[in-house]
C-alpha positions as CSV (number, residue, x, y, z in Angstrom):
1,X,-24.1,24.0,-14.4
2,X,-21.5,26.6,-14.8
3,X,-22.4,29.8,-16.7
4,X,-18.8,30.8,-17.1
5,X,-17.5,30.7,-20.7
6,X,-14.1,30.5,-22.3
7,X,-13.1,31.6,-25.8
8,X,-11.5,28.9,-27.9
9,X,-9.8,28.9,-31.2
10,X,-9.7,26.3,-34.0
11,X,-6.5,25.5,-35.9
12,X,-8.6,24.8,-39.0
13,X,-10.4,28.2,-38.9
14,X,-7.9,30.7,-37.6
15,X,-10.1,33.7,-37.8
16,X,-13.0,32.1,-35.9
17,X,-13.6,31.8,-32.2
18,X,-16.3,30.2,-30.1
19,X,-17.4,30.5,-26.5
20,X,-17.8,27.3,-24.6
21,X,-18.4,26.2,-21.0
22,X,-15.2,26.9,-19.0
23,X,-15.7,24.0,-16.5
24,X,-15.9,21.3,-19.2
25,X,-13.1,22.9,-21.2
26,X,-10.8,23.0,-18.2
27,X,-11.6,19.4,-17.1
28,X,-10.9,18.1,-20.6
29,X,-7.8,20.2,-21.0
30,X,-6.3,18.7,-17.8
31,X,-7.2,15.2,-18.9
32,X,-5.9,15.7,-22.5
33,X,-2.6,17.1,-21.3
34,X,-2.2,14.3,-18.8
35,X,-2.5,11.6,-21.4
36,X,-0.9,13.3,-24.4
37,X,2.6,11.9,-25.2
38,X,5.4,14.5,-25.5
39,X,7.3,12.7,-28.3
40,X,6.7,10.6,-31.4
41,X,5.0,8.5,-32.3
42,X,2.1,10.2,-30.5
43,X,-1.4,8.9,-30.2
44,X,-4.2,8.7,-32.8
45,X,-7.2,10.8,-31.9
46,X,-9.4,7.7,-31.4
47,X,-7.0,6.6,-28.6
48,X,-6.9,10.1,-27.1
49,X,-10.6,10.2,-26.9
50,X,-10.8,6.9,-24.9
51,X,-7.7,7.7,-22.8
52,X,-9.1,10.9,-21.4
53,X,-12.4,9.4,-20.1
54,X,-11.0,7.9,-16.8
55,X,-9.5,11.4,-16.0
56,X,-12.8,13.3,-16.4
57,X,-15.2,14.5,-13.7
58,X,-18.2,12.2,-13.6
59,X,-20.3,15.2,-12.7
60,X,-19.3,17.0,-15.9
61,X,-19.1,13.9,-18.2
62,X,-21.5,11.2,-16.8
63,X,-20.6,7.9,-18.4
64,X,-18.2,9.8,-20.7
65,X,-21.1,11.5,-22.5
66,X,-20.1,14.3,-24.9
67,X,-16.4,13.6,-24.1
68,X,-15.5,12.9,-27.7
69,X,-16.8,16.3,-28.8
70,X,-15.0,18.1,-25.9
71,X,-11.7,16.2,-26.6
72,X,-11.8,17.4,-30.2
73,X,-12.8,20.9,-29.2
74,X,-9.9,21.2,-26.7
75,X,-7.4,19.5,-29.1
76,X,-8.2,22.0,-31.8
77,X,-7.9,24.9,-29.4
78,X,-4.6,23.7,-28.0
79,X,-3.3,23.0,-31.5
80,X,-4.2,26.6,-32.5
81,X,-2.3,27.9,-29.5
82,X,0.8,25.8,-30.3
83,X,0.5,23.5,-27.3
84,X,-0.3,20.3,-29.2
85,X,1.1,19.3,-32.6
86,X,0.0,16.9,-35.3
87,X,2.4,14.3,-36.7
88,X,2.5,13.4,-40.3
89,X,1.1,9.9,-39.5
90,X,-2.2,8.4,-40.6
91,X,-4.6,8.2,-39.0
92,X,-4.5,11.7,-37.5
93,X,-2.0,11.5,-34.7
94,X,-1.0,14.1,-32.0
């Protein structure tokens, strides 16, 4: 298990940061950016969550466990940094 941490932001709480495991963050970030569409109509978060699973390290995310939490964590951080954008669609789509 990695002890290295990375500081993340949350678009919903701009003045708040958290420190999370860097290895899991980086693995999910690569997976998320790999499957994220670059133009409309985008993907709903439920589809993003499932689409990232095949791209994750089985050592870090055995059987996809905790991947939903990490997908949301990374999505909120990337959105706060301006690398991911929400559409106006319902359900919540990126």
